[in-house]
C-alpha positions, 0 to 999 in steps of 0.5 A: 114442243108438241112432237117431242112431248108425244115422243116422250109419252110414247117412250114411257108407254112402251117402257110400261108395256115391256116392263116385264122384259126390261125389268123396270117400269121407267128409263133412267131419268137422266136419259129421259131428261136428255130426250127432252133437251136434245133438239133431235130435228137438228141431227137429221137431214131436212127431208127426215125432220118430220120423223125426228121425234118418231119413237124409233130409228131415224136415218141420218145418212152414212148408214146411221140412225138416231 
């Protein structure tokens, strides 16, 4: 999925840009695998589906985000 691949690239780029603060150059491969596998669009309200793969919090209702 193109949006999901873009989100993964954005996350990897952000980790590299903040590596000095994070103390690492990559996230745990298990986390990245989960990010690739979980269909995020199924966990957001229909009106937010366009934002499901945004590299940031997405409101899912009840004062919660993913």
